[in-house]
C-alpha positions in Angstrom: 0.0 0.0 0.0 1.2 3.5 -0.7 1.7 6.2 1.8 2.0 9.9 1.0 5.0 11.7 2.4 4.5 12.6 6.0 1.3 10.5 6.3 0.9 7.5 8.6 -1.9 5.9 6.6 -1.4 3.5 3.6 -3.5 4.5 0.6 -2.6 2.1 -2.3 -1.1 -1.1 -3.3 2.0 -2.6 -4.9 0.8 -1.6 -8.4 0.7 2.0 -7.3 4.3 1.8 -6.1 5.2 0.1 -9.3 3.6 3.0 -11.3 5.7 5.5 -9.4 8.8 3.6 -10.5 8.1 4.9 -14.1 8.5 8.5 -13.1 11.5 10.3 -11.7 12.4 14.0 -11.0 15.9 15.0 -12.1 18.1 17.4 -10.1 17.2 20.2 -12.5 13.5 19.8 -11.8 12.5 18.0 -15.0 10.0 15.2 -14.7 11.0 12.0 -16.7 8.9 9.0 -17.7 10.7 5.6 -18.1 8.7 3.1 -20.2 10.7 0.2 -18.7 10.1 1.3 -15.1 12.8 1.3 -12.4 15.2 -0.6 -14.7 14.8 1.9 -17.6 17.9 3.2 -19.2 16.3 5.8 -21.4 13.6 8.3 -20.2 11.4 10.8 -21.8 10.7 14.3 -20.6 7.1 14.9 -19.4 6.0 18.2 -20.7 3.0 18.9 -18.4 1.0 17.6 -15.5 -1.8 16.6 -18.0 0.6 14.5 -19.9 1.8 12.8 -16.7 -1.8 12.0 -15.8 -2.4 10.4 -19.2 0.8 8.4 -18.9 -0.2 7.3 -15.4 -3.6 6.1 -16.6 -1.8 4.1 -19.4 0.8 2.7 -17.0 -2.0 1.3 -14.9 -3.5 -0.4 -18.0 -0.1 -1.8 -19.0 0.5 -3.0 -15.5 -2.7 -5.0 -15.6 -1.6 -6.7 -18.8 1.9 -7.5 -17.3 0.3 -8.7 -14.1 -1.8 -11.2 -16.1 1.4 -12.3 -17.9 3.2 -12.7 -14.5 0.3 -14.7 -13.1 0.3 -17.0 -16.1 4.1 -17.3 -15.9 4.0 -18.1 -12.2 1.5 -21.0 -12.8 3.6 -22.2 -15.7 6.8 -22.2 -13.6 5.0 -24.1 -10.8 3.6 -26.6 -13.3 7.0 -27.0 -15.1 8.8 -27.5 -11.8 6.7 -30.6 -11.3 7.4 -31.9 -14.8 10.7 -33.4 -16.0 11.2 -30.7 -18.7 13.9 -28.4 -17.2 14.4 -26.3 -20.4 10.8 -25.2 -20.1 11.6 -23.3 -16.9 14.3 -21.2 -18.5 12.1 -20.7 -21.6 9.3 -19.4 -19.5 11.5 -17.0 -17.4 13.4 -15.6 -20.4 10.2 -15.5 -22.6 8.3 -13.7 -19.8 11.0 -11.1 -19.4 11.2 -10.5 -23.2 7.4 -10.4 -23.5 7.1 -7.8 -20.7 9.9 -5.7 -22.2 8.4 -5.8 -25.7 4.9 -5.2 -24.4 6.0 -2.0 -22.5 8.0 -0.8 -25.5 5.0 -1.3 -27.9 2.4 0.0 -25.4 4.1 3.3 -24.8 5.5 3.9 -28.3 2.6 6.1 -29.3 3.5 8.5 -26.4 7.3 8.3 -26.4 7.7 8.9 -30.1 6.7 12.5 -29.7 8.5 13.1 -26.3 12.0 14.5 -25.8 14.4 11.7 -25.0 16.6 11.9 -21.9 19.6 9.7 -21.5 19.6 9.5 -17.7 19.1 6.0 -16.4 16.4 5.4 -13.7 17.6 4.1 -10.3 16.3 0.7 -9.2 17.9 1.1 -5.8 16.0 4.4 -5.2 12.8 2.7 -6.4 13.3 -0.2 -3.9 14.0 2.3 -1.1 10.8 4.2 -1.9 8.9 0.9 -1.9 10.1 0.5 1.7 8.5 3.8 2.7 5.3 3.4 0.7 4.3 -0.3 0.4 2.7 -2.0 3.4 5.3 -4.2 5.2 2.9 -7.2 5.3 2.8 -7.2 1.5 6.6 -7.0 1.3 7.0 -9.8 3.8 4.6 -12.0 1.9 6.4 -11.4 -1.4 9.8 -12.2 0.1 8.4 -15.4 1.8 6.8 -16.5 -1.5 10.0 -15.9 -3.5 12.1 -17.7 -0.9 9.8 -20.7 -0.9 9.8 -21.0 -4.7 13.6 -20.5 -5.0 14.1 -23.0 -2.1 11.9 -25.6 -3.9 13.9 -24.9 -7.1 17.2 -25.5 -5.2 15.9 -28.8 -3.6 14.7 -30.1 -7.0 18.0 -29.1 -8.6 19.9 -31.0 -5.9 17.8 -34.1 -6.0 17.7 -34.3 -9.8 21.2 -33.0 -10.4 19.5 -30.4 -12.6 21.5 -27.2 -13.2 18.6 -25.4 -14.9 16.5 -25.4 -11.8 19.5 -24.1 -10.0 19.7 -21.2 -12.4 16.0 -20.6 -11.9 16.5 -20.4 -8.2 19.3 -18.0 -8.6 17.2 -15.8 -10.9 14.4 -15.7 -8.3 17.0 -14.7 -5.6 18.2 -11.8 -7.9 14.6 -10.8 -8.5 14.1 -10.8 -4.7 16.8 -8.1 -4.1 14.5 -5.0 -4.5 12.0 -6.5 -2.0 14.9 -7.1 0.5 16.1 -3.5 0.1 12.5 -2.3 0.6 12.2 -4.4 3.8 15.5 -3.0 5.1 14.3 0.5 4.4 11.0 -0.1 6.1 12.8 -1.5 9.1 15.1 1.5 9.4 12.2 3.9 9.0 10.2 2.0 11.6 13.1 1.7 14.1 13.9 5.4 13.8 10.4 6.3 14.8 10.5 4.2 18.0 
């Protein structure tokens, strides 16, 4: 859930924090939109608050599509972990990443083709820290616990079946878990400083 600065009540969810990862204010005051979110390397200058509002509405729509892809991918990963086909796991992970990248690129192209390009990369660490201040800690804990359980299952299956591909999947999940761990640490420091 999302908390406004200086407010003690949570107002939104993880998708709202995800949406905020698409926008960044540079040191010179310019507002920048990143189609690839917190991992974006190229941004586009937002000309007005109206344009930012339109972009936010479209980010929400794109996030819903990506969420459906991630949900399907999660079920496919769980199903393929039970099967003997190890290559399917890597195909699903890599294919899902490429599909979300291509979807975001195509989805925002009609906006970004007319916007001024800015070659300042977004900061995934700053995004993860902002999640720690805005996303409800119960949601962060649930996400970390789920990722640890799935990666642990992947490591166990890799060990039992001498399967390096499941080992790679477990490592990819651990890497994907990093922003949530940073967010939890930020939340803990913020909470501890108020006590």
